[in-house]
N, C-alpha and C positions, 0 to 999 in steps of 0.2 A: 378635198376642198374644191369649192367652185371657183369660177373666174372672179377675180377681184373687180369690185365696182370702180367705175371711172372716178378719178379723184381720190382714191384710197391712199392713205399714207400710214405706213407702219409706225409703231411706237418708237420714238427716238432712242437709240442706244440699245435696243433689244432686237434680236433676230431669232428665227427658228432654224435649228440644224436638222439635217436629214436623219431620219431614224430616231428622233428624240421628240418627246412631247413637251419638254421643258423649254423655257425661254433662256437665251444666252445673252450676256452683256457683251457689247462690242464698243470699245472706246479707244481712242488714240491719246496716250499721255506721253509727253516728252519724246515724240517720234516713234513710240512703240504701240502697236495695235494689240489690244488685249481681248481675248475671248474667254469668258468664264461662265459656267452654268449657274443659274440662279436656283436650280434644283426645285423649281415649281413650274406648273403649267398655268397657274393663275396670273393673268396679266397685271392686275392691280398690285398683287404681292410682289411680282417680279419688278415692277417699277419702283416700289419702296426699297427693295434690296439694291437696285441699281443706284438709287439716290444715295444710300448709305455707302455703297462701294466708291462712288465718285467723290464723296466728301472725304473719305479716308485717303484716297489716292492724291487728291489735290492738297490735303494737309501735308502729306509726305513730300510731294513735289515742291510746295512752297518752302518747307523746312530746308530741303537741299538747296533751293535757290538762295535763301537767306544765308545759309552757311557759306556758299560760294562767294556771295557779295562781301561777307565779313571776313573771308579768308580762312574759314574754319573747316572747309571741305577740300580735300586734296586727293589725288590719285593714290592708290595703294603703292604703286611703283615709286612715288616720291618718298613715301614713308620708309620703304625698304631701302632706298638709296641712302637716306639720312641715317638709318639704323646701322647699315653696313659701314658707313664712314665714321659715325660718331661713337657707336657702342661696340660693334664687333668688326673691327678692321682686320680680320684674319686673311692672310694671303697663303695659307697652307695649301699644299697640293693634295691633302687628304680628302677623301670622298665625304668625310663627316665634318663639314663646316657650314657656316651660315650662307656663304656665297653660293655653294652648290645647292643648298636647300631652297634658295630663293628662285632658282631658274625655273623649275616647273610651276611655282606659284605665280610668277610673272606671266608665263605662257597662258595659264588658265584664266587668271583674273584680268590680264591686260591693263586697260586704263580705267578699271572700275573705281568708283569713289569709295574712300575708306568708310564713310558713314552710311553707305548703301549696301554693304555686305552683311548678309544675315546668317544665322546659324544653319539655315537650309543650304545656303551657298557653300558653307564649309563642308557639309556632308556631301554635296555634289562633287566638290573638289576631291575629297577622300575617295569616293567611289571611282571617279575618273582616274585618279592616280593609281589606285589598286589594280585597275584593269589595264594599265599601260605596260609596255614592253621596254625593258632596259636596252639601250642601244649598245652598251658595252658587253653585257652578258647574253642578251637574247632571251632572257627569262622574264617572267612577270615580276613587277616591283614587289619586294617583300613588305610584310606588315611592319617590320622594324623601321624600314626606310620611310614609309608613309607616316608612322608615328613621330619620327624625327622632324618631318616637314610640318606636321600638325603643331609640334612644340615650337617650331620656328614661327609659325603663323601667330601663335599665342603671344610670343615675345614681341612681335610686330604690333599687335593690337594693344598690348600693355604700354608700349612705347608711344603709340598714338594717343592713348588716354593721358599719359604724362604730358604730352605736348598740347593737349586741349582740343583735339579734333573729334573725339568721341567720348562717351561716358561709360560704355559697357564693352566687355570683351566677348564677342560671339563664339569664341572657341571654348569658353568655360562650359564644362559639362558635356562637351562633345566626346563620344566614346571613340577610342582608338581601336586598332586591330590587335588580335592576339598574336604574340610573337613566338616563333618556334624556339624552344629551349635547346641550346647547344649542348649535346651530350658527348661530343668527341673528346677523347683523351689520347694524347700522343704517348705511346709507350717509349721506354728508354731506347729500345732497339730501333724503332722507327725514327726517333729524333737523331740518333747517331748516324744512321744511314742517310738521312736527308742532308745533314750537315756535311758528311764526307763526299756528297755528290756535287758540292759547289766549291767555288774558289775560296781561298783562305780569307780574303777581305770580306766576302759576303758571309762566310762562316762566323767571323768575328762579330758582325752586326747582329746576327740571329742569336748567337751565344750571349751577347750583351742583353738582348731582350729577355732571355731566360733568367740571367743572373741579376736582373733588376726587377723583373715582373711588372714593369710599367706598361702603359699603353704604347702601342707601336710607334705612333708619331713622335713620342718623346725621345726615342732612340734614333729614329731616322733623321731628326733635326738636332741631335745632340751637338753642342759646341764645346771647344776646349776651355772657354772661360768658366764653364759650369763645373769643371772637374778640378778637385784639389787632391792630387795623388799623394802628397805628403801626409795629409790628415785623413786620407781615404774617404772622401765625401763627394757625392754628386749633388749639385743644387739644381732644383727645378723651380720654374716660376709657376705659381698656382694661378692659372688663368680663369678658373671658375670658382667663385666664392661659395657655391653650393656643394662642392665636392671636398672631402677631407683628404686631399692629395698631399702626402708628405713633401715638404719643400726640400728636405735633405735625406739622402739614402746612403747607407754604408756601402763601400766598395769591397766586396769579398775577394778572396785570394785569386779566383779564376778571372774575375773582371779586372783586378789589379794587373795581372799578367798581360791581358789583352791591351789595356790602355797604356801601360808602360811601354810595351813593344811598339805600339802604333805611334806613340809620341817620339820615341827614339828614331823611328823610320820616317818621320814627317819631313816632306820635301817641298810642300806647297804653302801658300799663304792663306788657303781657305780656312775659315774658322771651324768648319765642320769636322767631326771625328770620322764619320762615314760619308763618302761622297762618290758620285759617278765620275766618269772620265771628263765630263764637262765642268767638274769641281762644284757642281750643285748637289744639294742633299737629295736622298731618295724620297720619292713620293710613295704613297700607299700602293699605287698601281705598279710602280717600278719594282718595289719589293715583292709584290704578289707574283709578278712574272718570274722573278728569280726563284722564289719558293716553289711555284708550280712546276717549273722546269726540273728542279731537283727531285720533286715528288714523282714526276713521271719516270725519271731515270731509275728510281728504286721501287717503282710500282706501289707507292703509298697513295691511297685515295681519300677524298673527303677531308682535307686538311688545309688549314690556312695559317698565316703567321700569327693571327690573334689567338690561335689555340696554344701558342707557346706560353702566353700569360696564364691560361687555364692550367696548363701543366705545372708551371712554377708554383702557383698557389695550391694546387692539389698536392704537390710534393712536400710543401711546407706542412700541410695538414697531416700527411703520412708520417712526417718526421716527429709529430707529436705536439705541434703548436696549435693553440686553440684558435677559434674563429676570430676573436677580438684582435689578437696579435697579427694574424694573417690579414685581416681586414684593414688594419692600420697600415701595413706595408702596401696593400693594394689601393688604398685611398677610398675605401667603401664607407659610407656613412651609416649603412644598415647591414647588420650581420647576415640578414637573409640574402643579400646580394652576394656576399662572400660564399655562402652555402651553395648558391647556384654555380659559382665558379669552380667549386671543388668536386671532382668526380672520383669516387672511390669504387674499386672493383670488389668482387666477392671475396678475393683473397685478403682484403683489408679487414674483413669481418671475422676472420678465422680466430685470431688471438682473443678478442673480447668474448666470443661465443664459447671458445674452449675453456675460458676462465670460469664459466658457469658450471661446466662439467667438473672442473677441479674443485670448485667450492662445494658442490653436492657431495663429492667423495670425502672431503674434509669433514663435512657435517656428519656423514655416516660413520666416520671413524672417531667422532667426538673431539676433533681438533678445533672446532669453531664454537 
């Protein structure tokens, strides 16, 4: 290119970038400078594209301004605060609750307006979160954790729709990450060795997990008012209307012995059945430390307290109960979920397959 003539003025809002023939749009909207390629080297066509672009940006900006004036546009953080207070006031120490799911969401989106978050922003959040490192474990954040946070975001946007701030949920249709299926099954010997490596109080807690097959938090936070020893019933509050969790479970003989003994030895006013020296219930992290320490003593690897539930449901299946009955105890609304929880070994296929041999022999002998 030659020297520009005196008095030359470039086209407003359009610039040329180094190593590119195309015109680029440059404009500042709401304090943000935007650079976007028009994908054409023709000046007239680039100016028409710039005009269309600015029209769309101004429409969007005016819409956000009107929403803020009418009080219809608020920060995502405000909606999350309202949701946690009004809909999900969980104070559980468990890692799986809405309070913990909200923390990385607030870090990423900050003070973003609820009506300005797009589906592309949701994907950017998921990618950012999947590449993050957990401060507790030092490992990459798992796909299951990211999917739970995506579910939490979806609930937030549904709540915002109900409150009248937006009309669409940008999380709808967003694909989650594949989750690694848990294949670990604790053998009877491993389970006995782990329990024998811990104190009697902690042993009672993990045995109660096995003999109820409920989710871990329900036993960690179990209170005496939920237990009717005379009628042998434990009552649980169904906190999620979407899950078919039994509100009442039968107390079997082993669990009856544990609860009766602990009730006779009760010397404190704490309402919890299992508690720390501070009289507070165990959190997921507290129980995991106890379990991991016992596993290290007996050299059992790749095992967590949640695997106790998998073992209990698998053992029910081995005992001959069908998936529907096992799923009812587990609180599964879909039999396929129960199937994922049950882990059968090759030994469990021996009798059904041997029955085929027996049947062929009977047919050969004319007995069938």
